[in-house]
N, C-alpha and C positions, 0 to 999 in steps of 0.2 A: 360253624366255629369262627372265632374272632378273625382268623387270617383268611377266611374264605369269603365268597361273595356276599352272603347274607349280611355281612358287616359293612355295608357300604357307608354311607354318610356319617355317621356318628356326630354328635356334637350337641344337637338340641337337647338331648337327654343326658348330657355329661353331668349336669347338676344332680339329676336323679341318681346316677351311678355313684357319684361321690358321696351323696347323702347316705345311700345304702351301705357303702363301704365303711363310712365313719361309724354308722350305727352298729356295725359288727365289731364290738370292742374285743380286747384280748380275753376278757372273761368269757364272752360268747364264743370265742374261737375254740374253747375247750368243750363247748356244747355241740349240738347238731343243728346248724342253721338249715333252713329250707333250701331246696334246689335253686329257687330264684335268688335267695341271698348269696348262695355259693357262686352262682354265675355272675351276678352283678358285681360282687367283690372282685372276682377274677377279671371281669371286663374293665373295671376301673383301674386295676393294676396294669393290665396288659396295654391299656390305652395311654399310659403315662410315660414320662421320660425315662423311667428306670429300665424300660425294655428296648431302648434304642440299640439297634444292631441285631436284635433278634429277628430272624427272617422266616422261621417255620413254626408251625404249631407244636411240633415235638420239642423244639428248643424252648419255647415259651412255657410249656407244661413242666419241663424239667427244671427251669429256673423258678417257677412258681412253687414247686415242691419244696425247694430250699427256703423260700420265703415263709411258707407255712411251718416248716420245721423250726426255723429261727424264732417263730412266734410261740413255739411250744405246743403246737397242735400234734396230737398223738398220731403215730404212723398209720393206724387203721383209718382214722378220720381223714388223713391226707389222701389215702387211697380212694376213699369214698368221694371226696370232693373232686379229685382229678377225674374219676369215673363219670361223675355228673357232668363235668365240663366237656369231656370227650364224647359221651354218648348222648347227652341231651342239649348240648350247646346250641346246635342249629335250631331246634324247636324253641328253646328259650329265647334265642335271638329274634326269631320271627314273632313270638309273643310280645316281646318288649317293643318291637317296631309297630305291631298292631296297636299297642297301648299309646305309643307316642303319636302315631299318625292319625289316630281317630279320637284323640283326647278332646273333651268339650272345650278346653282352653288351650289350643295348640301352642307349644313353645318353639315354633319354627315359623318361617315365612310361608303362609298359605297362598300367597300370590305367585304368579309365574316368575321364574328367575329373571331378574332385570337384564342380565347379560344376554340371556337367550332372546328376550324381546328385542334388544338392540341388535343382536347378531343376525336375526332373521328378518328384520325390517326391510321390505322391498324385495325379498327373495321369493321367487315364484314357488308356490306350494307344490309338494310332491308327496312321496312316501317318507314318513318319519318314524323313527324308533326311539322311544323313551326308555332308557336302560335304568332299571330300578325306579319305577314310576311313582312309588309311594301312593299318596292319595290323589294323584292325578293333576296336580297344579300346573305342570308344564304340558302334559299331554292334552289336557282340556283347552289350554290356551292355543296350542297349535291347531287343534281341530277347529276351533272358532275362527282361525285365520285361513281355513280351507285345506289344511294338510290332511292326508290320510294317515292316521296315527295308530301305531301298535305300541303297547307298553307291556312290560312284564315286571313282576315283583313277587317275592315269596310271601309277603304279608297279605294274606287273603282278605282280612277285614278292610285294610286300606284300599285294595283293589276294588272291593265291593263298594266302598264309599265313592271311589272315582267313577264307577259305572253309574251309580245313582245320581251323582251330581251332573254327569254328562247327559243323562236322561232328562233331568230337570231343565237343563240348558238347551236341549234339543240338538246335541251334537253326538257323533258316533265315534266310539273307541273300540279297537280290538285289543283285548287284554288276555294275558296268560298269568296264572298264579304259579310261577316257577322262579327258581334262581337262574343265574346265568349258566350254571353247569348243565341245565336241562333245556335251555332255550335254543331253538334252531335259528341262528342268525341268517342263514341263507347265503347266497352269493350274488353280488351286484344287485342288491335288492332295495337299498335305502338311499334316498336323496339327502337325508339328514339323520344323524344319530346324536342324541342328547345324553351327555355324561355329567349329570349334575349331582355332585357330592356322592359319588359312587366309587367303588374299588373295581378297576378294570384292567390292571396290568396283566393279569393272567389270561385275559381274553383278547388281547391286542390283535393277534393274527386273525381271529374270527371277525373282529370289528372291521379291520382293514379289508378283508375279503368280502364282507357283506355290503360295503359301501359301493355305490355306483361310481364310475369315473366322473369326476366333477362333484361328487357328493361332499357334504360338509359334516364336520364334527364340531360340536359346541361343548366345551368343558369348563366347569367351575369346581374348585375344590380348595382345601386348606393347604397353605404352605406349612412345612414342618415347624417353622418358628411359632406357629399358633399353639403348640404344646405349652408354651409359657403361660397361657391363659387357662389351662385346664386340660383334662384328658380328652383325647380324640383318637378314634380308631385309626390304626396305622394305614389301612387301605385307602383312606381318603386324605392322607398327608403326602405332599409331593415336595421334593427338594427343588432348590433353585434351578430353573431351566430344564427340569426333568420332563415336563410336558413337551418342550421343544425336541428333546431327544426321542421321546416315545413316538412323536409324529414327524420325525426328521425327513421322511420322504414326501411329506405333504407340503403344499404351499401354505405358509403361515400368513393369515390375513390380519389377525389381531393376537397379540400376546400381552397380558397384563400381570404384574406382580405388585399388588397394592395392599395398603391397609384400608379395609372397608367393612361395612356391615355384612356379615355372612348370613346365609339363609338359615343356618343352624347355629345355635349357641348365642349367648347374650353379648351385647356390645360389638366392638370391632375386632377383626382378626386379620392376619395377613392372608390374602386370598390370591390364588393364581387362576387365570382364565385364558382360554385358547379358542380361537376360531380358525379352523384350517380346512383345506380342500384337498381331496384325493386327486392325484394327477389323472 
C-alpha cells in the first residue's frame, strides 16, 4: 500500500501516474475502470499536495472516499475501488515497479547514485546492504568495488534483472525478493546501508541495530518541496533537517539540501543527502 515500504522511491514514474489519472475522466468515473486504473489514479492523488498532513493509510482512504463521492462516483463503485486499493495495492505497486525498473527505455538514472559513489570513495569495503535495491544499480557498483553486497526488493523482475547483470559483469550479489517488513536486518551486521530513494522511517530501529559500530548510512531522497514539480510518494519525501533528526545519534559527515538532478523524475528537484556514521 502507498504508505508502506513497497512505495519507496516514487518519482520516475510520476508522469505515468499523472497521465493515467488524467485519462480517467469524470465520464469514466461512472464506469468501471480496471484495477490498475483504480490504483494508479489513487496513487497519483495520494502522492500529491492535497494529502499533506495525512499520515496513515486509513486516513488516506477515508479522504479518498470523499474525493470520489464529490466526483459523483456511485457508493457501490466507491466501495469497489477502495477494496481494490486495500486488498490489491501491494501487488499492484510491485507490478508497477517491475514495469518501471525493467522498462526498455528507463525513466530513471540506471547508473549508481552519484552521492553514493562520492560517499564511499576511499572507504574500505565490507558488508553492504542495499535497501530497496531495484534493478541493482547501486548494489552492482558496490560489488565491483569489493563490497560483499546483499540487497532486497519486492519487485521480483527487477531483482532478477540485477542478478543477470551481475552475472554478466562477473560480480556476486546476495538478493532477497521481499519488502522491508519481511527482511531480517540482523544485529551489528552491516558496514554500510544504502537508503537511496526509499521509505525507511518505520524501520529506523532495525536499521540502527543492524549497523556495526562505525558503520555508515548513505541516504538520498526528495525534499518535501519537490511536490511543486509533481506527485511524489510521501515515503520518500523528507522535511528540512528531518534526516538529521532521524540520525541524531550518529556522527554526521555530510548533509546536503540542494537543487539538483534527482535519480527519479525529470529535471531538477530539491534533494536531501546524508552520510552518517554509527557511534
